[in-house]
N, C-alpha and C positions, 0 to 999 in steps of 0.2 A: 731382103728385109735388110740389111745391115745400110743399103742406098737410102729407105725409109729411115731409118734411125737418124743417118747423116743431115739427109732433111730437115727432121726435128730438132737437132742441135743446133744448126744452123740455125733456123728458123726463133729461136729462143733466142741466140744471141743478138740478131739482128732487131728483134723486137720488143727485148726484154730487158738483156743485159746493155747493151748499146745505149738506150735512151738514159738508162737508169745511171751510166757511169757518165754521162755527159750532162745531166741534171744535177750531180754531185758536183761536178767539177766547176759549174757556173755558180752554183751556190759558194763553194769554198772562194771563188777571183774574186765573188760579190763582198762576201765577209772580210778578206782581206784586206781592203781598203779601208776599214774601221776600226778605231779605237775604242774598246770600252761602249761600243754600242753608237760613238761618234764620228763624224766625218771626219777620216786623217787628213791632217795637216803636216806639211815638213817641219814646222817649227808651231809647239802649243804654246810654250811658256818664252818668249826668247828674252834672251838675257844680254843682250847687242843695242847699240842706238846705228843709227843713221839709215841711208834711203838702200829701198829693198830693191836687188835688181832679179827677175823672173827671167830665165828663157822656157819657152814653151813654142810647142807645134800647132799650128793654125788646123781647125778640121776640115779644111777645105769645103765648108758648107756657108751660106749665108742665110742666116736666120733673122738679123735684124733687130733681133733683142739684146737687152745690155746681160752679159754673161760676167760671171765675177772671176776676177784675176788675183785679187787680194784683200781681204776681211780684214779689219783691225778693232778689237772692242768687245762691247758685251750688248745684248740688246737694247735699244732705245737709244746708244751712246757708241755709235760706229762709224768708222769710216771704210769704204765700199769702194774699191777700182774695178773699174769694168771695160770690157770691149763690146762693143755694137760691129758684129761683121754685114759687111754690105756686099750686093751683087757686082761683080767684075774686079774681085781680086781688092776691094776697098773697105775701109774701118774707120771707127771712129773710137778715142776712149775717153772716159769721163768716172768722175768721180762723186759719190755722193756723200754727203756727210748728217746722219741720221738726224733727223729733226731741224735741219738749219738750211738746206739747200743741195742743190745735184750742177755739176757744173760737165759741161762736154765739147770735145775738141769739134773743130770741123772736117770731115771727112778726106781721107788720105790714101793714096797709093800703098797695096804690101808686094813686097816681090812676088808671093804667089798665093792662090786661095789656100793652101795646105804648105805655105813658109814656115821656118822655126825663126822666130823673132827675140829680141830681148825687149822687157818691156823693164823702165828702170822708174820707181816711184818714190818722192819726196812728201811726205806728209808731217804735220805739226806731233803727230803720235809718235813718229819714229827716234824724236827727241826731247833728250830732258829739259828741266825748268833752265832759263838764263842764271851763269854762274857756277852750274855745276861742273865737276870736276871735267867733264867727258869734252868739254869747249875749248881747255887747256888755253893757248895763247891769242884765241881767236876773237874779235872784238866784241863788243855787246851790240852793236848794229848787226853783224851776223848773226850772230846768235838770235838776235829776234826777229831777222828776217826768215830764218830756217824754222824756228816756231811758230810765223802769222802768216805763212803760204804753202802753197800746195805746187808738185810740178810731175808730170809723167812724161818721160821720153820714149819712143819706140826706135830702135835701133839708132840709136843716141842722137835724135832729132827732136828736142821738145816739142811735142804735138798740143801740150793743154798745160796752163799755168796760171797762178791766181794769188791775191790776198784771201784766206780766212782766218775768224779767229774760231777757233774749235778746241777747247780743253779736253786731253784724256789724261786718266791714270798713266804711269809708267810700266812700260811692259806689260802692256795687255796683248791676249792670245791672238795669234795670224792664225788665218785661215788662208791657203790656197788653191785655187780653181774651185773653192765651195763657198756656198754661204748657208752656213747653219744658221745665220741668226735670223732670214726673214727678212720683212721689208715689201715695200711697195714697187721697188722700180728696178734691183738687179733679181734675175732667174737665180736658182738653186745651185748650178753647177754651170761650169765652163766644159765647152762640147770637145775641147781638143785634148793634147796632153799637154801636162805640168812636167818638164823635164828639170828643172832645178830653180834651186833659189839659193841669193846670195848675199850679205850683209858684212861692211867692212868689219874687220877684226879691230 
């Protein structure tokens, strides 16, 4: 009789309690990555200027679709930096200026399909208008260059750069590894892991 009761308790634990606990844990983990129902980002309302450097771990897969690394702006007026993961540990990086154009690099090799890499981005939206106190003694020419171009470097090597005229209000929201704004090119999330973000002090 005692053995039958023990078997019944064990069956309840394995078939009811354990699955319910696992389901609750999954829901808690998923909800912990949202803030007020919105996708979590490392910096929602930035108060700094300058290039942004992301440290991330690649997923080890090759989906060959543009996955978001950094999105700055609002629907209809946003710049979206992405990575396209290719086979044989290769990739392309790109940037879409919503409503204007998208630019993409040539493909390049990665240390490994699941490597940890650094991506540094310069976009017009990361800098104030010419003449702002932020620029200090930098010449008007350098100020204009920073405000009228984009550049993306991977592990210190510039992979994409060019001129662009794209005005955005200062200190627009940033999103890292997620694209909550939509659009037609960049997918909704990065399938790897975003480790850190930094901007100059």
